[in-house]
Backbone of each chain as nested JSON, in Angstrom:
{
  "chains": [
    {"id": "A", "residues": [
      {"number": 1, "name": "UNK", "atoms": {"N": [98.471, 115.91, 91.839], "CA": [98.478, 114.908, 90.299], "C": [97.284, 114.137, 90.2]}},
      {"number": 2, "name": "UNK", "atoms": {"N": [96.76, 114.228, 89.238], "CA": [95.429, 112.977, 89.314], "C": [95.892, 111.817, 88.248]}},
      {"number": 3, "name": "UNK", "atoms": {"N": [95.464, 110.935, 88.443], "CA": [95.245, 109.761, 87.582], "C": [93.826, 109.681, 86.666]}},
      {"number": 4, "name": "UNK", "atoms": {"N": [93.739, 110.183, 85.541], "CA": [92.278, 109.852, 85.091], "C": [92.808, 108.729, 83.886]}},
      {"number": 5, "name": "UNK", "atoms": {"N": [91.623, 107.837, 83.937], "CA": [91.556, 106.818, 83.096], "C": [90.685, 106.872, 81.947]}},
      {"number": 6, "name": "UNK", "atoms": {"N": [90.811, 106.687, 80.563], "CA": [89.958, 107.068, 79.396], "C": [89.551, 105.505, 78.977]}},
      {"number": 7, "name": "UNK", "atoms": {"N": [88.638, 105.145, 79.073], "CA": [88.281, 103.644, 78.515], "C": [87.3, 103.668, 77.748]}},
      {"number": 8, "name": "UNK", "atoms": {"N": [87.539, 103.368, 75.975], "CA": [86.762, 103.018, 75.24], "C": [86.34, 101.998, 74.517]}},
      {"number": 9, "name": "UNK", "atoms": {"N": [85.221, 101.414, 74.526], "CA": [84.679, 100.082, 74.001], "C": [83.628, 100.602, 73.271]}},
      {"number": 10, "name": "UNK", "atoms": {"N": [83.573, 99.529, 72.389], "CA": [82.308, 99.756, 71.409], "C": [80.868, 99.758, 72.001]}},
      {"number": 11, "name": "UNK", "atoms": {"N": [79.802, 100.286, 71.543], "CA": [78.937, 100.304, 72.268], "C": [78.187, 99.003, 72.312]}},
      {"number": 12, "name": "UNK", "atoms": {"N": [77.673, 98.622, 73.822], "CA": [76.446, 97.168, 73.519], "C": [76.17, 97.306, 71.889]}},
      {"number": 13, "name": "UNK", "atoms": {"N": [75.857, 96.169, 71.34], "CA": [75.196, 95.963, 69.979], "C": [75.425, 96.546, 68.968]}},
      {"number": 14, "name": "UNK", "atoms": {"N": [76.958, 96.98, 69.112], "CA": [78.291, 96.892, 67.775], "C": [79.056, 96.023, 67.968]}},
      {"number": 15, "name": "UNK", "atoms": {"N": [79.036, 95.138, 67.068], "CA": [80.009, 94.071, 66.913], "C": [81.438, 94.501, 67.366]}},
      {"number": 16, "name": "UNK", "atoms": {"N": [82.289, 93.706, 67.977], "CA": [83.626, 93.749, 68.537], "C": [84.5, 92.935, 67.955]}},
      {"number": 17, "name": "UNK", "atoms": {"N": [85.007, 93.045, 66.657], "CA": [85.593, 91.992, 65.763], "C": [87.051, 91.33, 66.961]}},
      {"number": 18, "name": "UNK", "atoms": {"N": [87.69, 92.493, 67.49], "CA": [88.843, 91.963, 68.349], "C": [88.443, 91.167, 69.473]}},
      {"number": 19, "name": "UNK", "atoms": {"N": [87.462, 91.57, 70.114], "CA": [87.021, 90.857, 71.382], "C": [86.414, 89.477, 71.012]}},
      {"number": 20, "name": "UNK", "atoms": {"N": [85.754, 89.284, 69.87], "CA": [85.454, 87.935, 69.703], "C": [86.481, 87.32, 69.141]}},
      {"number": 21, "name": "UNK", "atoms": {"N": [87.488, 87.75, 68.455], "CA": [89.15, 87.084, 68.16], "C": [89.515, 86.764, 69.064]}},
      {"number": 22, "name": "UNK", "atoms": {"N": [89.744, 87.563, 70.383], "CA": [90.767, 87.251, 71.389], "C": [89.773, 85.866, 72.18]}},
      {"number": 23, "name": "UNK", "atoms": {"N": [88.334, 85.967, 72.524], "CA": [87.529, 84.878, 72.629], "C": [87.847, 83.629, 72.182]}},
      {"number": 24, "name": "UNK", "atoms": {"N": [87.557, 83.681, 70.744], "CA": [87.821, 82.456, 70.243], "C": [88.723, 81.567, 69.81]}},
      {"number": 25, "name": "UNK", "atoms": {"N": [89.873, 82.702, 69.579], "CA": [91.124, 82.173, 69.058], "C": [92.242, 81.961, 70.442]}},
      {"number": 26, "name": "UNK", "atoms": {"N": [91.469, 82.558, 71.87], "CA": [92.814, 82.307, 72.699], "C": [91.916, 81.654, 74.071]}},
      {"number": 27, "name": "UNK", "atoms": {"N": [91.077, 83.127, 74.332], "CA": [90.304, 82.261, 75.407], "C": [89.51, 80.777, 75.818]}},
      {"number": 28, "name": "UNK", "atoms": {"N": [89.267, 80.727, 74.446], "CA": [88.244, 79.282, 74.392], "C": [88.926, 78.106, 74.514]}},
      {"number": 29, "name": "UNK", "atoms": {"N": [90.564, 78.294, 74.158], "CA": [90.934, 77.211, 73.903], "C": [92.024, 77.011, 75.599]}},
      {"number": 30, "name": "UNK", "atoms": {"N": [91.52, 77.94, 76.181], "CA": [92.055, 77.76, 77.881], "C": [90.853, 77.098, 78.682]}},
      {"number": 31, "name": "UNK", "atoms": {"N": [89.867, 77.608, 78.712], "CA": [88.713, 77.821, 79.746], "C": [87.342, 77.938, 78.775]}},
      {"number": 32, "name": "UNK", "atoms": {"N": [86.394, 77.3, 79.346], "CA": [84.968, 77.355, 78.618], "C": [83.972, 78.59, 79.816]}},
      {"number": 33, "name": "UNK", "atoms": {"N": [84.727, 79.284, 80.765], "CA": [84.248, 79.964, 81.958], "C": [83.895, 81.403, 81.349]}},
      {"number": 34, "name": "UNK", "atoms": {"N": [84.528, 81.712, 80.557], "CA": [84.628, 82.848, 79.813], "C": [83.358, 83.571, 79.02]}},
      {"number": 35, "name": "UNK", "atoms": {"N": [82.414, 84.112, 79.415], "CA": [81.311, 84.236, 78.201], "C": [81.202, 85.02, 77.669]}},
      {"number": 36, "name": "UNK", "atoms": {"N": [81.979, 86.213, 77.648], "CA": [82.202, 87.467, 77.087], "C": [83.78, 88.13, 76.939]}},
      {"number": 37, "name": "UNK", "atoms": {"N": [84.026, 88.331, 76.025], "CA": [85.527, 89.464, 75.756], "C": [84.983, 91.028, 75.267]}},
      {"number": 38, "name": "UNK", "atoms": {"N": [85.351, 91.659, 75.59], "CA": [85.325, 93.078, 74.938], "C": [86.649, 93.686, 74.932]}},
      {"number": 39, "name": "UNK", "atoms": {"N": [86.897, 94.121, 73.76], "CA": [88.528, 94.66, 73.708], "C": [88.384, 96.4, 73.391]}},
      {"number": 40, "name": "UNK", "atoms": {"N": [88.971, 96.731, 74.114], "CA": [88.917, 98.325, 73.875], "C": [90.611, 99.202, 73.871]}},
      {"number": 41, "name": "UNK", "atoms": {"N": [90.158, 100.163, 74.053], "CA": [91.361, 101.314, 74.496], "C": [91.173, 101.709, 75.554]}},
      {"number": 42, "name": "UNK", "atoms": {"N": [92.64, 101.99, 76.191], "CA": [92.811, 102.116, 77.2], "C": [94.084, 103.632, 77.669]}},
      {"number": 43, "name": "UNK", "atoms": {"N": [93.391, 104.678, 77.871], "CA": [94.268, 106.107, 77.76], "C": [94.316, 106.277, 79.254]}},
      {"number": 44, "name": "UNK", "atoms": {"N": [95.856, 106.654, 79.588], "CA": [95.715, 107.081, 81.218], "C": [96.579, 108.481, 81.282]}},
      {"number": 45, "name": "UNK", "atoms": {"N": [95.785, 109.411, 81.607], "CA": [96.347, 110.932, 81.822], "C": [97.342, 111.102, 82.866]}},
      {"number": 46, "name": "UNK", "atoms": {"N": [98.092, 111.632, 83.055], "CA": [98.486, 112.494, 84.088], "C": [97.951, 113.905, 84.292]}},
      {"number": 47, "name": "UNK", "atoms": {"N": [97.066, 114.311, 85.287], "CA": [96.875, 115.609, 85.197], "C": [97.085, 116.577, 86.277]}},
      {"number": 48, "name": "UNK", "atoms": {"N": [97.625, 117.671, 85.908], "CA": [97.74, 118.8, 87.424], "C": [96.947, 119.706, 87.585]}},
      {"number": 49, "name": "UNK", "atoms": {"N": [95.566, 119.041, 88.261], "CA": [94.448, 119.913, 88.38], "C": [94.139, 119.893, 89.777]}},
      {"number": 50, "name": "UNK", "atoms": {"N": [93.281, 120.989, 90.417], "CA": [93.104, 121.266, 92.001], "C": [92.259, 120.427, 92.227]}},
      {"number": 51, "name": "UNK", "atoms": {"N": [91.402, 119.707, 91.41], "CA": [90.411, 118.621, 92.143], "C": [90.305, 117.775, 91.207]}},
      {"number": 52, "name": "UNK", "atoms": {"N": [89.328, 116.683, 91.714], "CA": [88.735, 115.617, 90.855], "C": [87.934, 115.999, 89.737]}},
      {"number": 53, "name": "UNK", "atoms": {"N": [86.881, 116.81, 90.175], "CA": [86.122, 117.488, 88.928], "C": [87.053, 117.909, 87.852]}},
      {"number": 54, "name": "UNK", "atoms": {"N": [88.181, 118.834, 88.356], "CA": [88.687, 119.713, 87.425], "C": [89.339, 118.876, 86.638]}},
      {"number": 55, "name": "UNK", "atoms": {"N": [90.014, 117.807, 86.967], "CA": [90.643, 116.552, 86.364], "C": [89.977, 115.922, 85.264]}},
      {"number": 56, "name": "UNK", "atoms": {"N": [88.495, 115.388, 85.522], "CA": [87.857, 114.967, 85.051], "C": [87.449, 115.741, 83.846]}},
      {"number": 57, "name": "UNK", "atoms": {"N": [86.95, 116.865, 84.232], "CA": [86.638, 117.874, 83.141], "C": [87.565, 117.923, 82.084]}},
      {"number": 58, "name": "UNK", "atoms": {"N": [89.012, 118.157, 82.131], "CA": [90.431, 118.47, 81.413], "C": [90.216, 117.08, 80.439]}},
      {"number": 59, "name": "UNK", "atoms": {"N": [90.028, 115.932, 81.382], "CA": [90.29, 114.751, 80.062], "C": [88.775, 114.527, 79.396]}},
      {"number": 60, "name": "UNK", "atoms": {"N": [87.705, 115.195, 79.875], "CA": [86.376, 114.637, 79.013], "C": [86.503, 116.133, 77.648]}},
      {"number": 61, "name": "UNK", "atoms": {"N": [87.328, 117.339, 78.133], "CA": [87.221, 118.157, 77.174], "C": [88.159, 117.81, 76.095]}},
      {"number": 62, "name": "UNK", "atoms": {"N": [89.427, 117.285, 76.485], "CA": [90.49, 116.532, 75.458], "C": [89.612, 115.186, 75.01]}},
      {"number": 63, "name": "UNK", "atoms": {"N": [88.997, 114.248, 75.331], "CA": [88.244, 113.585, 74.583], "C": [87.242, 113.923, 73.901]}},
      {"number": 64, "name": "UNK", "atoms": {"N": [86.439, 114.644, 74.285], "CA": [85.506, 114.91, 73.004], "C": [85.838, 115.799, 71.895]}},
      {"number": 65, "name": "UNK", "atoms": {"N": [86.54, 116.898, 72.103], "CA": [87.245, 117.908, 71.2], "C": [88.166, 117.194, 69.989]}},
      {"number": 66, "name": "UNK", "atoms": {"N": [88.994, 116.234, 70.728], "CA": [90.233, 115.503, 69.846], "C": [89.472, 114.424, 69.425]}},
      {"number": 67, "name": "UNK", "atoms": {"N": [88.24, 113.926, 69.274], "CA": [87.63, 112.689, 69.397], "C": [88.271, 111.479, 69.687]}},
      {"number": 68, "name": "UNK", "atoms": {"N": [88.81, 111.568, 70.832], "CA": [89.509, 110.099, 71.701], "C": [88.677, 109.04, 70.924]}},
      {"number": 69, "name": "UNK", "atoms": {"N": [87.243, 109.39, 70.882], "CA": [86.41, 107.944, 70.664], "C": [85.245, 108.642, 69.911]}},
      {"number": 70, "name": "UNK", "atoms": {"N": [84.585, 107.814, 69.08], "CA": [84.042, 108.13, 68.231], "C": [82.1, 107.617, 68.696]}},
      {"number": 71, "name": "UNK", "atoms": {"N": [81.3, 109.093, 69.336], "CA": [80.642, 109.024, 70.077], "C": [79.263, 107.986, 69.388]}},
      {"number": 72, "name": "UNK", "atoms": {"N": [79.316, 107.863, 67.712], "CA": [78.447, 107.342, 67.515], "C": [78.609, 105.445, 67.729]}},
      {"number": 73, "name": "UNK", "atoms": {"N": [79.764, 105.305, 67.885], "CA": [79.829, 103.677, 67.832], "C": [80.566, 103.239, 69.339]}},
      {"number": 74, "name": "UNK", "atoms": {"N": [80.96, 104.27, 69.736], "CA": [81.944, 104.218, 71.05], "C": [81.297, 104.767, 72.568]}},
      {"number": 75, "name": "UNK", "atoms": {"N": [81.103, 103.557, 73.462], "CA": [81.118, 104.237, 74.884], "C": [82.555, 104.64, 75.785]}},
      {"number": 76, "name": "UNK", "atoms": {"N": [82.209, 105.411, 76.556], "CA": [83.756, 106.159, 77.171], "C": [83.194, 106.072, 78.523]}},
      {"number": 77, "name": "UNK", "atoms": {"N": [84.352, 105.36, 78.952], "CA": [84.422, 105.658, 80.44], "C": [85.101, 106.409, 81.351]}},
      {"number": 78, "name": "UNK", "atoms": {"N": [85.254, 107.252, 81.809], "CA": [86.448, 108.411, 82.656], "C": [86.489, 107.805, 84.03]}},
      {"number": 79, "name": "UNK", "atoms": {"N": [87.469, 107.334, 84.601], "CA": [87.398, 107.301, 85.986], "C": [88.826, 108.424, 86.708]}},
      {"number": 80, "name": "UNK", "atoms": {"N": [88.656, 108.633, 87.348], "CA": [89.516, 109.9, 88.424], "C": [90.138, 109.154, 89.488]}},
      {"number": 81, "name": "UNK", "atoms": {"N": [91.282, 109.38, 89.772], "CA": [91.956, 108.81, 91.115], "C": [93.045, 109.748, 91.295]}},
      {"number": 82, "name": "UNK", "atoms": {"N": [93.078, 110.419, 92.772], "CA": [94.361, 111.313, 92.978], "C": [95.561, 110.505, 92.979]}},
      {"number": 83, "name": "UNK", "atoms": {"N": [96.89, 110.762, 92.996], "CA": [97.868, 109.929, 92.883], "C": [98.311, 110.126, 94.373]}},
      {"number": 84, "name": "UNK", "atoms": {"N": [98.993, 109.15, 94.735], "CA": [98.839, 109.132, 96.478], "C": [100.14, 110.177, 96.913]}},
      {"number": 85, "name": "UNK", "atoms": {"N": [101.218, 110.125, 96.001], "CA": [102.308, 110.99, 96.461], "C": [101.984, 112.476, 96.507]}},
      {"number": 86, "name": "UNK", "atoms": {"N": [100.699, 112.809, 95.774], "CA": [100.295, 113.904, 95.923], "C": [101.274, 115.282, 94.913]}},
      {"number": 87, "name": "UNK", "atoms": {"N": [102.232, 114.927, 94.412], "CA": [103.358, 115.609, 94.343], "C": [103.164, 116.088, 92.933]}},
      {"number": 88, "name": "UNK", "atoms": {"N": [104.145, 116.93, 92.577], "CA": [104.083, 117.568, 90.886], "C": [105.671, 117.0, 90.197]}}
    ]},
    {"id": "B", "residues": [
      {"number": 1, "name": "UNK", "atoms": {"N": [78.188, 86.156, 88.269], "CA": [79.512, 86.913, 86.954], "C": [80.266, 87.708, 87.245]}},
      {"number": 2, "name": "UNK", "atoms": {"N": [81.325, 87.424, 87.096], "CA": [82.372, 88.519, 87.402], "C": [82.836, 89.492, 86.202]}},
      {"number": 3, "name": "UNK", "atoms": {"N": [83.174, 90.644, 86.048], "CA": [83.598, 91.509, 85.308], "C": [85.462, 91.514, 85.399]}},
      {"number": 4, "name": "UNK", "atoms": {"N": [86.078, 90.903, 84.61], "CA": [87.545, 91.193, 85.209], "C": [88.064, 92.044, 83.864]}},
      {"number": 5, "name": "UNK", "atoms": {"N": [88.742, 93.073, 84.013], "CA": [89.447, 94.046, 83.671], "C": [90.755, 93.644, 83.206]}},
      {"number": 6, "name": "UNK", "atoms": {"N": [91.379, 93.481, 82.087], "CA": [92.981, 93.196, 82.029], "C": [93.046, 94.404, 81.265]}},
      {"number": 7, "name": "UNK", "atoms": {"N": [94.572, 95.452, 81.991], "CA": [94.797, 96.361, 81.223], "C": [96.44, 96.252, 80.961]}},
      {"number": 8, "name": "UNK", "atoms": {"N": [96.961, 96.657, 79.739], "CA": [98.391, 96.523, 79.724], "C": [98.536, 97.669, 79.054]}},
      {"number": 9, "name": "UNK", "atoms": {"N": [100.046, 97.875, 79.645], "CA": [100.539, 99.012, 79.495], "C": [102.0, 98.593, 78.948]}},
      {"number": 10, "name": "UNK", "atoms": {"N": [103.129, 99.797, 78.24], "CA": [104.133, 99.555, 78.102], "C": [104.722, 99.971, 79.615]}},
      {"number": 11, "name": "UNK", "atoms": {"N": [105.644, 98.999, 80.183], "CA": [106.667, 99.707, 81.422], "C": [106.873, 100.673, 81.333]}},
      {"number": 12, "name": "UNK", "atoms": {"N": [106.962, 101.426, 82.861], "CA": [107.656, 102.437, 82.984], "C": [108.964, 102.364, 82.376]}},
      {"number": 13, "name": "UNK", "atoms": {"N": [109.57, 103.157, 81.704], "CA": [110.923, 103.409, 81.035], "C": [111.227, 102.83, 79.953]}},
      {"number": 14, "name": "UNK", "atoms": {"N": [110.055, 102.382, 79.228], "CA": [109.807, 101.621, 77.888], "C": [108.86, 102.795, 77.081]}},
      {"number": 15, "name": "UNK", "atoms": {"N": [109.602, 103.025, 75.783], "CA": [108.634, 104.253, 75.175], "C": [107.214, 103.837, 75.038]}},
      {"number": 16, "name": "UNK", "atoms": {"N": [106.353, 104.731, 74.919], "CA": [105.099, 104.91, 74.201], "C": [104.779, 105.565, 73.366]}},
      {"number": 17, "name": "UNK", "atoms": {"N": [105.025, 105.284, 71.958], "CA": [105.05, 106.239, 70.86], "C": [103.448, 106.454, 70.85]}},
      {"number": 18, "name": "UNK", "atoms": {"N": [102.257, 105.741, 71.197], "CA": [101.16, 106.148, 71.002], "C": [100.745, 106.929, 72.143]}},
      {"number": 19, "name": "UNK", "atoms": {"N": [101.069, 106.97, 73.365], "CA": [100.619, 107.983, 74.025], "C": [101.213, 109.132, 73.737]}},
      {"number": 20, "name": "UNK", "atoms": {"N": [102.745, 108.894, 73.345], "CA": [103.241, 110.477, 73.131], "C": [102.741, 111.047, 72.108]}},
      {"number": 21, "name": "UNK", "atoms": {"N": [102.047, 110.305, 71.243], "CA": [101.901, 111.0, 69.962], "C": [100.511, 111.594, 70.208]}},
      {"number": 22, "name": "UNK", "atoms": {"N": [99.493, 110.667, 71.156], "CA": [98.229, 111.367, 71.471], "C": [98.434, 113.084, 72.281]}},
      {"number": 23, "name": "UNK", "atoms": {"N": [99.752, 112.673, 73.253], "CA": [99.946, 113.891, 73.976], "C": [100.263, 115.346, 73.149]}},
      {"number": 24, "name": "UNK", "atoms": {"N": [101.17, 114.948, 72.339], "CA": [101.81, 115.727, 71.443], "C": [100.694, 116.369, 70.513]}},
      {"number": 25, "name": "UNK", "atoms": {"N": [100.154, 115.664, 69.759], "CA": [99.092, 116.083, 68.556], "C": [97.634, 116.129, 69.279]}},
      {"number": 26, "name": "UNK", "atoms": {"N": [97.305, 115.983, 70.409], "CA": [95.928, 115.796, 70.581], "C": [95.79, 116.783, 71.979]}},
      {"number": 27, "name": "UNK", "atoms": {"N": [96.314, 116.365, 72.986], "CA": [96.173, 116.769, 74.174], "C": [96.813, 118.238, 74.155]}},
      {"number": 28, "name": "UNK", "atoms": {"N": [98.037, 118.418, 73.716], "CA": [98.764, 120.105, 74.059], "C": [97.945, 120.975, 73.155]}},
      {"number": 29, "name": "UNK", "atoms": {"N": [97.075, 120.305, 72.28], "CA": [96.574, 121.484, 71.277], "C": [95.4, 121.993, 72.229]}},
      {"number": 30, "name": "UNK", "atoms": {"N": [94.943, 121.195, 73.278], "CA": [93.842, 121.704, 73.969], "C": [94.042, 122.186, 75.506]}},
      {"number": 31, "name": "UNK", "atoms": {"N": [95.162, 121.666, 76.05], "CA": [95.555, 122.218, 77.568], "C": [96.955, 121.98, 77.952]}},
      {"number": 32, "name": "UNK", "atoms": {"N": [97.457, 122.839, 78.717], "CA": [99.056, 122.3, 78.982], "C": [98.82, 121.713, 80.612]}},
      {"number": 33, "name": "UNK", "atoms": {"N": [97.815, 121.34, 81.177], "CA": [97.803, 120.506, 82.259], "C": [97.927, 118.929, 82.494]}},
      {"number": 34, "name": "UNK", "atoms": {"N": [97.939, 118.429, 81.182], "CA": [98.253, 117.191, 81.506], "C": [99.557, 116.808, 80.652]}},
      {"number": 35, "name": "UNK", "atoms": {"N": [100.265, 116.24, 81.832], "CA": [101.749, 116.117, 82.309], "C": [102.452, 114.959, 81.54]}},
      {"number": 36, "name": "UNK", "atoms": {"N": [101.618, 113.835, 81.214], "CA": [101.733, 112.598, 80.813], "C": [100.661, 111.652, 79.976]}},
      {"number": 37, "name": "UNK", "atoms": {"N": [100.746, 111.028, 79.373], "CA": [100.125, 110.179, 78.62], "C": [100.359, 109.039, 77.94]}},
      {"number": 38, "name": "UNK", "atoms": {"N": [99.718, 107.939, 78.836], "CA": [100.317, 106.483, 78.338], "C": [99.014, 105.379, 78.175]}},
      {"number": 39, "name": "UNK", "atoms": {"N": [99.297, 105.174, 76.373], "CA": [98.185, 104.364, 76.067], "C": [98.236, 102.808, 76.221]}},
      {"number": 40, "name": "UNK", "atoms": {"N": [97.354, 102.082, 76.125], "CA": [97.392, 100.787, 76.317], "C": [96.041, 99.998, 75.847]}},
      {"number": 41, "name": "UNK", "atoms": {"N": [95.936, 98.984, 76.305], "CA": [95.096, 97.795, 75.733], "C": [94.063, 97.721, 77.181]}},
      {"number": 42, "name": "UNK", "atoms": {"N": [92.764, 97.42, 76.562], "CA": [92.252, 97.246, 77.581], "C": [91.078, 95.761, 77.382]}},
      {"number": 43, "name": "UNK", "atoms": {"N": [90.888, 94.938, 77.89], "CA": [90.274, 93.949, 77.452], "C": [89.321, 93.681, 78.675]}},
      {"number": 44, "name": "UNK", "atoms": {"N": [87.917, 93.517, 78.748], "CA": [87.073, 93.013, 79.635], "C": [86.482, 91.753, 79.179]}},
      {"number": 45, "name": "UNK", "atoms": {"N": [86.679, 90.865, 80.432], "CA": [86.208, 89.458, 80.233], "C": [85.405, 89.117, 81.619]}},
      {"number": 46, "name": "UNK", "atoms": {"N": [83.843, 88.325, 80.853], "CA": [82.958, 88.38, 81.965], "C": [82.898, 86.815, 82.093]}},
      {"number": 47, "name": "UNK", "atoms": {"N": [83.144, 86.54, 83.136], "CA": [83.48, 85.07, 83.789], "C": [82.594, 84.735, 84.676]}},
      {"number": 48, "name": "UNK", "atoms": {"N": [82.15, 83.549, 84.545], "CA": [81.122, 82.713, 85.175], "C": [81.986, 81.91, 86.351]}},
      {"number": 49, "name": "UNK", "atoms": {"N": [82.721, 82.466, 87.411], "CA": [83.173, 81.944, 88.297], "C": [82.644, 81.98, 89.79]}},
      {"number": 50, "name": "UNK", "atoms": {"N": [82.525, 81.082, 90.598], "CA": [82.67, 80.899, 91.926], "C": [83.009, 82.152, 93.155]}},
      {"number": 51, "name": "UNK", "atoms": {"N": [84.291, 82.682, 92.814], "CA": [84.657, 83.768, 93.637], "C": [85.603, 84.732, 92.637]}},
      {"number": 52, "name": "UNK", "atoms": {"N": [85.616, 86.054, 93.424], "CA": [86.247, 86.991, 93.003], "C": [87.608, 85.934, 92.727]}},
      {"number": 53, "name": "UNK", "atoms": {"N": [87.945, 85.224, 93.676], "CA": [89.861, 84.67, 93.265], "C": [89.966, 83.913, 92.179]}},
      {"number": 54, "name": "UNK", "atoms": {"N": [88.852, 83.103, 92.152], "CA": [88.573, 82.249, 90.755], "C": [88.692, 82.826, 89.416]}},
      {"number": 55, "name": "UNK", "atoms": {"N": [87.772, 84.073, 89.244], "CA": [87.583, 84.722, 88.383], "C": [89.097, 85.493, 87.976]}},
      {"number": 56, "name": "UNK", "atoms": {"N": [89.49, 85.932, 88.772], "CA": [90.924, 86.695, 88.788], "C": [92.154, 85.318, 87.953]}},
      {"number": 57, "name": "UNK", "atoms": {"N": [91.967, 84.326, 88.61], "CA": [92.78, 83.299, 88.429], "C": [92.615, 83.02, 86.829]}},
      {"number": 58, "name": "UNK", "atoms": {"N": [91.385, 82.733, 86.629], "CA": [91.204, 82.451, 85.456], "C": [91.354, 83.434, 83.968]}},
      {"number": 59, "name": "UNK", "atoms": {"N": [91.464, 84.5, 84.642], "CA": [91.868, 85.957, 83.651], "C": [93.453, 85.817, 83.529]}},
      {"number": 60, "name": "UNK", "atoms": {"N": [94.084, 85.479, 84.615], "CA": [95.549, 85.506, 84.691], "C": [96.003, 84.337, 83.566]}},
      {"number": 61, "name": "UNK", "atoms": {"N": [95.337, 83.254, 83.614], "CA": [95.623, 81.928, 83.076], "C": [95.692, 82.411, 81.51]}},
      {"number": 62, "name": "UNK", "atoms": {"N": [94.69, 82.881, 81.126], "CA": [94.429, 83.238, 79.904], "C": [95.411, 84.51, 79.813]}},
      {"number": 63, "name": "UNK", "atoms": {"N": [95.86, 84.806, 80.195], "CA": [96.826, 86.33, 79.838], "C": [97.845, 85.687, 79.59]}},
      {"number": 64, "name": "UNK", "atoms": {"N": [98.384, 85.161, 80.55], "CA": [99.77, 84.398, 80.72], "C": [100.105, 83.037, 79.573]}},
      {"number": 65, "name": "UNK", "atoms": {"N": [98.904, 82.339, 79.559], "CA": [99.298, 81.259, 78.634], "C": [99.123, 81.555, 77.148]}},
      {"number": 66, "name": "UNK", "atoms": {"N": [98.083, 82.402, 76.837], "CA": [98.043, 83.019, 75.588], "C": [98.805, 84.218, 74.997]}},
      {"number": 67, "name": "UNK", "atoms": {"N": [99.263, 84.882, 76.259], "CA": [100.39, 85.856, 75.547], "C": [99.571, 87.02, 75.366]}},
      {"number": 68, "name": "UNK", "atoms": {"N": [98.415, 87.201, 76.342], "CA": [97.598, 88.51, 75.77], "C": [98.592, 89.767, 76.184]}},
      {"number": 69, "name": "UNK", "atoms": {"N": [99.841, 89.584, 76.694], "CA": [100.772, 90.727, 77.026], "C": [102.059, 90.342, 77.024]}},
      {"number": 70, "name": "UNK", "atoms": {"N": [103.189, 90.964, 76.88], "CA": [104.187, 90.368, 76.504], "C": [104.883, 90.806, 77.945]}},
      {"number": 71, "name": "UNK", "atoms": {"N": [105.502, 89.869, 78.701], "CA": [106.093, 90.219, 79.929], "C": [107.164, 91.306, 79.736]}},
      {"number": 72, "name": "UNK", "atoms": {"N": [108.301, 91.064, 78.97], "CA": [109.249, 91.788, 78.821], "C": [109.129, 93.102, 78.708]}},
      {"number": 73, "name": "UNK", "atoms": {"N": [107.963, 93.826, 78.003], "CA": [107.706, 95.1, 77.735], "C": [106.795, 95.203, 78.685]}},
      {"number": 74, "name": "UNK", "atoms": {"N": [106.009, 94.695, 78.601], "CA": [104.708, 95.135, 79.557], "C": [104.331, 95.004, 80.976]}},
      {"number": 75, "name": "UNK", "atoms": {"N": [103.669, 96.054, 81.707], "CA": [103.063, 95.503, 83.023], "C": [101.565, 95.392, 82.529]}},
      {"number": 76, "name": "UNK", "atoms": {"N": [100.905, 94.579, 83.223], "CA": [99.42, 93.951, 83.157], "C": [98.845, 94.394, 84.797]}},
      {"number": 77, "name": "UNK", "atoms": {"N": [97.613, 94.932, 84.61], "CA": [97.102, 95.125, 85.738], "C": [95.645, 94.625, 85.668]}},
      {"number": 78, "name": "UNK", "atoms": {"N": [94.87, 93.633, 86.845], "CA": [93.857, 92.93, 86.631], "C": [92.814, 93.409, 87.689]}},
      {"number": 79, "name": "UNK", "atoms": {"N": [91.643, 93.623, 87.226], "CA": [90.986, 94.203, 88.179], "C": [89.754, 93.446, 88.118]}},
      {"number": 80, "name": "UNK", "atoms": {"N": [89.204, 92.847, 89.319], "CA": [87.788, 92.051, 89.448], "C": [86.717, 93.045, 90.415]}},
      {"number": 81, "name": "UNK", "atoms": {"N": [85.352, 92.68, 89.545], "CA": [84.162, 92.976, 90.183], "C": [83.135, 92.387, 90.207]}},
      {"number": 82, "name": "UNK", "atoms": {"N": [82.116, 91.855, 90.989], "CA": [81.369, 91.221, 90.879], "C": [80.225, 91.96, 90.336]}},
      {"number": 83, "name": "UNK", "atoms": {"N": [79.592, 91.304, 89.085], "CA": [78.869, 92.326, 88.323], "C": [77.059, 92.042, 89.448]}},
      {"number": 84, "name": "UNK", "atoms": {"N": [76.652, 92.737, 89.139], "CA": [75.68, 93.947, 90.103], "C": [74.502, 92.615, 89.981]}},
      {"number": 85, "name": "UNK", "atoms": {"N": [74.084, 92.177, 88.818], "CA": [72.824, 91.394, 88.657], "C": [73.112, 90.127, 89.396]}},
      {"number": 86, "name": "UNK", "atoms": {"N": [74.694, 90.02, 89.396], "CA": [74.739, 88.456, 89.743], "C": [74.122, 87.601, 88.871]}},
      {"number": 87, "name": "UNK", "atoms": {"N": [73.363, 87.703, 88.297], "CA": [72.935, 86.616, 87.195], "C": [74.083, 85.788, 86.374]}},
      {"number": 88, "name": "UNK", "atoms": {"N": [73.706, 84.67, 85.418], "CA": [74.1, 84.169, 84.495], "C": [73.524, 84.277, 83.341]}}
    ]}
  ]
}
């Protein structure tokens, strides 16, 4: 079994009002060390696949076909790791 | 400069209606290899800190004090990495 993380963020250059709000109203009241905040979506898939590549490809297929993100405005990052128990 | 990722998910045992909806209405129409989907919040901080520990502690402080998550229902994962350019 593989854990595949899909992280969706607004592209650089596209405003991120949620991140800006978190920075202005939450972060900046606590510290001045945080220079930027970006907020996004996190989706974790548990995938029964034979290899990291297969797991990655399944997640990509779902994300692309079902429009988990909008390629015009979002960048997407996909990370795979094998689950330690390795079980089913 | 450090990138600190804060990932907030519902705890195991607490239902995740968004993840369930993504699974049922998006994922399961494409593949039967995905056994579970969990949806969560992703927040990326760019922090001007002297060390990984300091960056981690700043992010933790913000997350705890400003209730970026609700400890009753959420688990939070914080990951730090040094930015490659190392610049300010």
